[in-house]
C-alpha positions in Angstrom: 0.0 0.0 0.0 1.6 3.3 -1.1 2.0 6.4 1.1 -0.9 8.2 -0.4 -3.3 5.3 0.2 -2.1 4.8 3.7 -2.7 8.5 4.4 -6.2 8.2 2.9 -7.1 5.3 5.3 -5.7 7.2 8.3 -7.7 10.3 7.4 -10.8 8.3 6.7 -10.7 6.5 10.1 -10.2 9.7 12.0 -13.1 11.3 10.2 -15.4 8.3 10.9 -14.8 8.1 14.7 -16.9 11.1 15.7 -19.6 10.3 13.1 -19.9 6.7 14.4 -20.0 7.9 17.9 -22.9 10.3 17.1 -24.7 7.6 15.3 -24.5 5.2 18.2 -25.7 7.9 20.6 -28.6 8.7 18.3 -30.2 5.4 19.2 -33.7 4.4 18.2 -37.4 4.8 17.8 -39.2 3.2 20.7 -42.7 1.9 20.7 -44.9 1.7 23.8 -48.3 0.2 24.4 -50.9 2.4 26.2 -53.8 1.2 28.2 -56.6 3.4 29.7 -59.5 2.4 31.9 -62.7 4.0 33.1 -62.9 1.8 36.2 -61.7 4.6 38.6 -64.5 6.8 37.3 -67.3 4.1 37.5 -67.6 3.4 33.7 -66.7 0.5 31.5 -64.9 2.4 28.8 -61.4 1.3 27.8 -58.7 2.4 25.4 -55.6 0.7 24.0 -53.0 2.3 21.8 -49.5 2.3 20.4 -47.1 5.2 20.3 -43.6 5.4 18.7 -41.2 8.0 20.0 -37.7 9.2 19.1 -35.8 8.5 22.4 -33.3 11.2 21.6 -35.8 14.0 21.0 -38.3 13.3 23.8 -37.0 15.3 26.9 -36.0 12.9 29.6 -35.8 14.5 32.1 -38.0 17.4 31.0 -41.4 18.5 29.8 -42.7 19.7 26.5 -45.6 20.1 24.1 -45.5 17.5 21.2 -47.0 18.5 17.9 -48.6 15.4 16.4 -48.6 17.0 13.0 -44.8 17.3 12.7 -43.7 13.7 13.1 -40.6 14.9 14.8 -40.8 13.3 18.3 -43.9 11.1 17.9 -43.4 9.0 14.8 -46.6 7.0 14.9 -49.7 6.9 17.1 -53.0 5.0 17.2 -55.6 4.7 20.0 -58.8 2.6 20.0 -61.7 3.5 22.4 -64.2 0.8 23.3 -67.3 0.4 25.5 -68.0 4.2 25.9 -71.5 4.9 27.2 -73.9 4.9 24.3 -71.0 4.2 22.0 -70.1 7.9 22.0 -66.5 8.2 21.2 -65.8 4.6 20.3 -63.5 4.0 17.4 -59.8 4.0 16.3 -58.0 7.3 16.2 -54.7 8.3 14.5 -52.2 11.2 14.8 -54.4 13.3 12.4 -57.2 13.3 15.0 -55.1 15.2 17.6 -53.4 18.6 17.7 -50.7 17.9 20.3 -49.7 15.9 23.3 -48.1 16.9 26.6 -45.2 15.2 28.3 -43.5 15.7 31.7 -41.1 13.3 33.3 -41.5 15.2 36.7 -37.8 16.1 36.7 -36.6 12.6 36.6 -34.9 10.4 34.0 -37.4 7.6 33.3 -36.2 4.2 32.3 -37.8 3.6 28.8 -36.9 -0.1 28.9 -39.5 -0.6 31.7 -43.1 0.1 32.5 -43.2 3.9 33.0 -46.2 4.1 35.3 -45.0 4.0 38.9 -41.4 4.8 38.3 -40.1 7.0 41.1 -40.4 10.8 40.9 -40.2 13.4 43.6 -43.9 13.8 43.4 -44.6 10.0 43.7 -44.8 7.3 41.1 -44.9 8.7 37.5 -48.5 8.6 36.3 -50.0 8.4 39.8 -50.9 12.1 40.0 -54.3 13.0 41.2 -56.6 14.1 38.3 -55.9 17.8 39.0 -52.4 17.6 40.5 -49.6 16.9 38.1 -46.7 16.7 40.6 -45.9 13.2 39.4 -45.5 14.0 35.8 -47.9 14.1 32.8 -48.8 12.5 29.5 -51.9 13.7 27.7 -53.6 14.1 24.4 -55.6 17.0 22.9 -58.1 16.2 20.2 -58.7 18.4 17.2 -62.0 20.4 17.0 -64.6 18.3 15.2 -62.9 15.0 16.0 -64.6 12.4 18.2 -61.2 11.4 19.6 -60.7 11.4 23.4 -59.2 14.6 24.8 -57.4 15.7 28.0 -59.6 16.0 31.1 -57.0 16.2 33.9 -53.5 14.7 34.4 -53.1 11.3 32.7 -56.9 11.4 32.1 -58.9 11.5 28.9 -62.5 12.2 28.2 -64.2 10.1 25.4 -65.8 11.7 22.4 -63.8 14.9 22.7 -66.3 15.9 25.4 -64.5 17.4 28.4 -67.7 17.8 30.4 -69.8 14.7 29.7 -67.5 12.1 28.0 -66.6 8.9 29.8 -63.3 9.5 31.7 -60.4 7.2 31.1 -57.3 6.9 33.3 -53.9 5.9 31.9 -53.1 2.6 33.7 -50.1 1.3 31.6 -47.4 2.9 29.5 -44.9 0.1 28.7 -42.4 -0.7 26.0 -43.3 -3.2 23.3 -40.9 -6.1 23.4 -38.6 -6.2 20.4 -39.9 -2.8 19.0 -36.6 -0.9 19.0 -35.9 0.5 15.5 -32.4 1.8 14.9 -32.2 5.2 13.3 -30.5 4.9 9.8 -27.0 6.2 9.5 -26.8 9.7 8.1 -26.5 9.9 4.3 -23.0 11.4 4.4 -21.6 8.2 5.9 -23.0 6.1 3.0 -21.8 8.7 0.4 -18.4 8.8 2.0 -18.2 5.0 1.9 -19.2 4.9 -1.8 -16.7 7.6 -2.7 -13.9 5.7 -0.9 -14.9 2.4 -2.6 -14.7 4.1 -6.0 -11.3 5.6 -5.2 -9.9 2.3 -4.0 -11.2 0.4 -7.1 -9.6 2.9 -9.4 -6.3 2.6 -7.5 -6.4 -1.1 -7.8 -7.3 -1.0 -11.5 -4.4 1.4 -12.2 -2.0 -0.8 -10.3 -3.0 -3.9 -12.2 -2.4 -2.2 -15.5 1.3 -1.6 -14.7 
């Protein structure tokens, strides 16, 4: 291997070290299952859903508003409401049925590999806040006007049929990771472009050498 080629390899490896480090840190899209129950409020309504989050963009610890129309932090979302009184608000709802979500880890770093509800915070177990006291964190959804999706009606609490006053109330009772759902974020395009360019360069060097 001549001096020029050795220098190319050395420079290439040095350049790739920080890029690979960033790529490994920018880990994955995580999917969680959500379960809501009306039992605490004396109704039979339930809701089950799936939410996929970018674990590097969701503040942990921290709090924020999450725009469901941007696909930046929340990558996918679906929620199915069943057994609402009179069938009002039953159905399956997608990201397009909601304006935004709220998120608050109550100042703690939550372990995304475990059930989130009940994890320790200074205000008690995450998700155990009283309906009107959010000292143990928050996760909530706000339905668009005209949608029959459930909407926020207190901390960790939804009201079916987008009816804050009369809809069946639903309490979040589970927020846990789906086994095997981790999706690695693809490597940035510059890495692949760099690799392709390096491959072309080396093949040309080899071809030139074989012609001598």
